[in-house]
Structures are given as structure tokens and as C-alpha cells.
C-alpha positions in Angstrom: -49.0 9.1 18.7 -44.8 9.4 19.6 -43.1 5.4 19.1 -40.6 4.6 21.6 -36.9 4.0 20.4 -35.9 0.3 21.0 -32.5 1.6 20.7 -33.0 3.7 24.1 -32.8 0.7 26.9 -29.7 -0.7 24.9 -28.3 3.0 25.1 -27.6 2.5 21.3 -29.4 5.9 20.6 -27.5 8.5 20.1 -29.0 11.0 23.0 -27.2 8.2 25.4 -23.8 8.9 23.9 -23.6 6.3 21.6 -21.5 6.9 18.7 -22.3 5.6 15.1 -19.9 4.6 12.9 -19.5 4.6 8.9 -17.3 2.2 8.2 -16.2 3.0 4.7 -14.4 1.2 2.0 -12.4 3.0 0.1 -12.4 3.8 -3.3 -11.8 2.3 -7.0 -7.3 2.7 -7.0 -7.2 0.2 -10.0 -5.1 2.0 -12.8 -6.8 0.7 -15.6 -3.1 -1.0 -17.4 -2.9 -2.8 -14.4 -7.0 -4.6 -15.1 -5.3 -5.8 -17.9 -1.9 -7.0 -17.5 1.8 -7.1 -15.5 3.1 -8.5 -12.6 1.7 -7.4 -9.4 2.8 -3.6 -8.1 3.2 -2.0 -4.4 -1.3 -1.6 -4.8 -0.6 0.8 -2.0 1.3 3.6 -3.5 -1.5 4.0 -5.7 -4.1 6.6 -5.9 -7.7 6.4 -6.5 -8.9 5.5 -9.8 -10.5 8.5 -12.3 -13.3 5.8 -11.7 -12.7 5.9 -7.6 -12.6 9.6 -7.8 -16.0 10.1 -9.0 -17.0 7.2 -6.2 -15.4 8.7 -3.6 -17.1 11.9 -4.6 -20.4 10.4 -4.0 -20.0 8.8 -0.7 -18.6 12.0 0.1 -22.7 14.0 -0.9 -23.7 10.8 0.9 -22.3 12.2 3.5 -23.5 15.6 3.2 -26.6 16.1 5.1 -25.3 13.3 8.8 -22.9 16.2 10.6 -20.0 13.9 11.1 -18.0 14.4 13.8 -14.5 13.6 12.3 -13.3 11.8 9.6 -11.1 9.1 10.5 -8.9 6.5 7.9 -6.2 4.3 7.7 -2.3 5.9 6.4 -2.7 3.6 2.7 -3.2 6.3 0.3 -6.6 5.1 -1.9 -8.6 5.1 1.9 -6.9 9.3 2.8 -7.9 10.3 -0.7 -11.5 8.8 -0.3 -11.3 9.9 3.1 -10.4 13.6 1.8 -13.1 13.6 -0.5 -15.4 13.0 3.0 -13.6 15.4 5.0 -14.0 18.3 2.5 -17.5 17.8 1.7 -18.1 17.7 5.7 -15.4 20.3 7.3 -13.1 18.6 8.9 -9.7 17.6 8.5 -8.5 13.8 7.9 -7.5 11.7 11.1 -5.1 9.1 9.9 -5.9 6.0 12.3 -2.4 3.0 12.1 -5.0 0.6 13.7 -7.4 1.3 10.4 -5.3 -0.3 8.0 -5.2 -3.4 5.7 -5.1 -6.7 6.5 -1.1 -8.0 6.3 -1.5 -10.6 4.0 1.2 -13.3 2.4 3.5 -14.0 -0.4 1.1 -16.0 -3.0 2.4 -18.2 -5.1 3.3 -16.8 -8.5 3.2 -13.9 -11.1 -0.3 -12.0 -11.3 -1.3 -9.5 -12.1 -2.8 -6.9 -9.9 -5.9 -8.1 -9.9 -5.8 -11.1 -10.4 -3.8 -10.9 -7.1 -7.3 -9.1 -5.2 -9.4 -11.9 -7.0 -7.4 -14.3 -6.0 -6.9 -13.3 -2.5 -11.4 -12.9 -2.6 -11.7 -15.8 -3.2 -9.9 -17.0 -0.4 -11.6 -15.1 2.4 -14.3 -16.2 0.9 -14.0 -20.5 0.8 -12.2 -20.4 3.8 -13.3 -17.2 5.8 -10.4 -16.7 7.9 -7.0 -14.8 7.0 -5.3 -16.8 9.0 -5.9 -19.4 6.0 -3.4 -17.4 3.8 0.3 -18.1 4.8 3.0 -15.6 6.4 -0.6 -13.1 6.8 -1.5 -10.9 9.7 -3.8 -13.1 12.3 -7.4 -13.0 12.3 -7.6 -12.4 16.3 -4.8 -9.7 15.7 -6.6 -8.0 12.8 -10.0 -8.3 14.7 -8.4 -6.4 18.7 -6.6 -3.8 16.8 -9.9 -2.8 14.5 -12.4 -2.6 17.7 -9.4 -1.1 20.1 -9.1 2.0 16.8 -12.9 1.7 16.8 -13.8 1.8 20.5 -11.2 5.0 20.7 -13.3 6.9 18.4 -16.1 6.5 19.4 -15.1 6.9 22.6 -14.2 10.1 21.1 -17.5 11.5 19.8 -20.0 10.1 21.8 -23.6 10.8 21.2 -22.0 12.3 17.4 -21.5 10.2 13.7 -18.1 9.7 12.5 -16.7 8.4 9.0 -14.4 5.7 9.3 -13.0 4.8 6.4 -10.3 1.8 5.8 -10.5 -1.8 3.9 -12.5 -4.8 2.8 -10.1 -7.2 4.6 -10.2 -5.2 7.7 -13.8 -3.7 8.0 -14.7 -7.4 7.0 -13.1 -9.0 10.2 -14.5 -6.2 12.5 -17.5 -6.6 11.7 -17.7 -10.1 12.0 -16.5 -9.0 15.9 -19.7 -7.0 15.9 -21.2 -10.2 14.6 -20.1 -12.7 16.7 -18.3 -15.1 14.2 -15.6 -16.0 13.3 -16.3 -15.8 9.7 -13.8 -13.2 8.7 -15.6 -12.3 4.9 -19.7 -11.6 5.5 -19.8 -9.1 2.8 -18.0 -8.9 -0.5 -18.1 -4.8 -0.2 -18.2 -2.9 -2.8 -15.9 0.3 -3.5 -17.0 3.5 -1.4 -19.2 1.1 0.5 -20.7 2.3 3.7 -21.2 0.2 6.9 -22.8 1.3 10.0 -22.5 -0.1 14.0 -23.6 2.1 17.0 -21.2 1.7 19.3 -21.3 2.5 23.7 -18.3 1.0 25.4 -18.8 -2.4 25.0 -22.1 -2.9 23.2 -22.3 -2.9 19.8 -25.1 -3.3 17.0 -24.6 -3.8 13.2 -27.5 -1.5 12.1 -26.9 -2.1 8.5 -23.7 -3.5 5.6 -22.7 -2.5 2.7 -24.7 0.3 1.7 -24.7 1.8 -1.9 -27.3 3.7 -2.7 -25.5 6.7 -3.0 -23.6 5.2 -6.1 -26.5 4.7 -7.5 -28.0 8.0 -7.5 -25.2 9.6 -8.3 -25.0 7.3 -11.4 -22.0 5.9 -10.5 -20.6 1.9 -11.1 -19.3 0.3 -7.6 
């Protein structure tokens, strides 16, 4: 007995031209010495850590059997290096998209280690629910708009296909909030190298899954 695809009437199945967007948070990129001490420095300049490279390998294997149509990435180094691992396994070149970059964060008071700064930002995001709570930070509406434009353009280029899009926890969360129809900018504490899936067909979007980490457990790599 055949089953009816419930996504077909909504044109959200691939056969109807929908695009399946796999949003990947970049892998771990904080060197061990910055976990222990020292003031905050330029996180965007750091390459993946040894642990992050293992995570990137695990997420690349996750995509090995999915026949990706393309691999896109934020131009920030940790995202680009994660995407390069996926692209190498999938046989694609990485396409950089500035619209996928992380939320531009304003200044926090006091000298902090990198870990302390990132933890402080997570607390603010969870507590207040909006990036607007951090003075000088890129506005929530701006983040959502640029992420939506970037994802919509990618989806339009690859109708009927699956695409890996490597971005950042803040930017992905804001976009997922837009898809879910909530003003909250922080829906999930997205793990490094986690995958969240959204189906897109023109203006219609459907959140299929969020914060998938089974591929990390299967590879015996911690999130």
C-alpha cells in the first residue's frame, strides 16, 4: 500500500521543487590555551581546533550519502574550514556567502577570556531572547533578513536538491526563529557541527529538524 507524502500538497517535497537546506553550525574552534585563561582575542581568526577537525570529519561523513547539490559557507574561518571538509567529501567547491556570517556583536564590559565572552553571550541570548539586548549588536531584524535572503537565494539556485549551508549558532538560531514564527532569537543551544534541516519552496518554509548530533555520536566525537 502506498503512502501519501504529506509535504506534496504544500509543494515542500523535493519532487515539487523544494530545496532541503542543511544548516550546519561550524565545528569547534577555540584552542585549549584560550579555555584556561588570557584575554579575549580575535575568535574569527582562529582555525578549527583538533577537536573541531574531528567534528568536521564526522559531519562530512554524515553528508556522504545525501548527494549534495552544493556546499555554502560563511566567510569566517571556522565556518569555511568546516565547509571545506564537507565539500571535499561531497566533491564540491565551497561557495562563500557573506549573508551567512555570524551576528555582529557589540562590546561587553570587562576583560574576559574567549570562553567567558562566548558563555556570557549565550546567557544573554537565552535570558533575553534577542540579540537586541546587547548594546551595539546587529539588530535581530537585520540578522533575520540577511539570513533569509541568503537561504532563499540558495534554495532558488538548487530547486529539488539538498544543500549544506555552514554558518554560526547566533545566525542560524535567528533564522530558525523566523521560520518558526517566533520573535525569540535563541531557540536551541546548537552544538558545534550540529545540523538543522529546513525545506524551502519560494516563501514557504518548514523546519524539519534541529540540532542533530547523531553523526557525532556515531563517530565517537563529543559535541
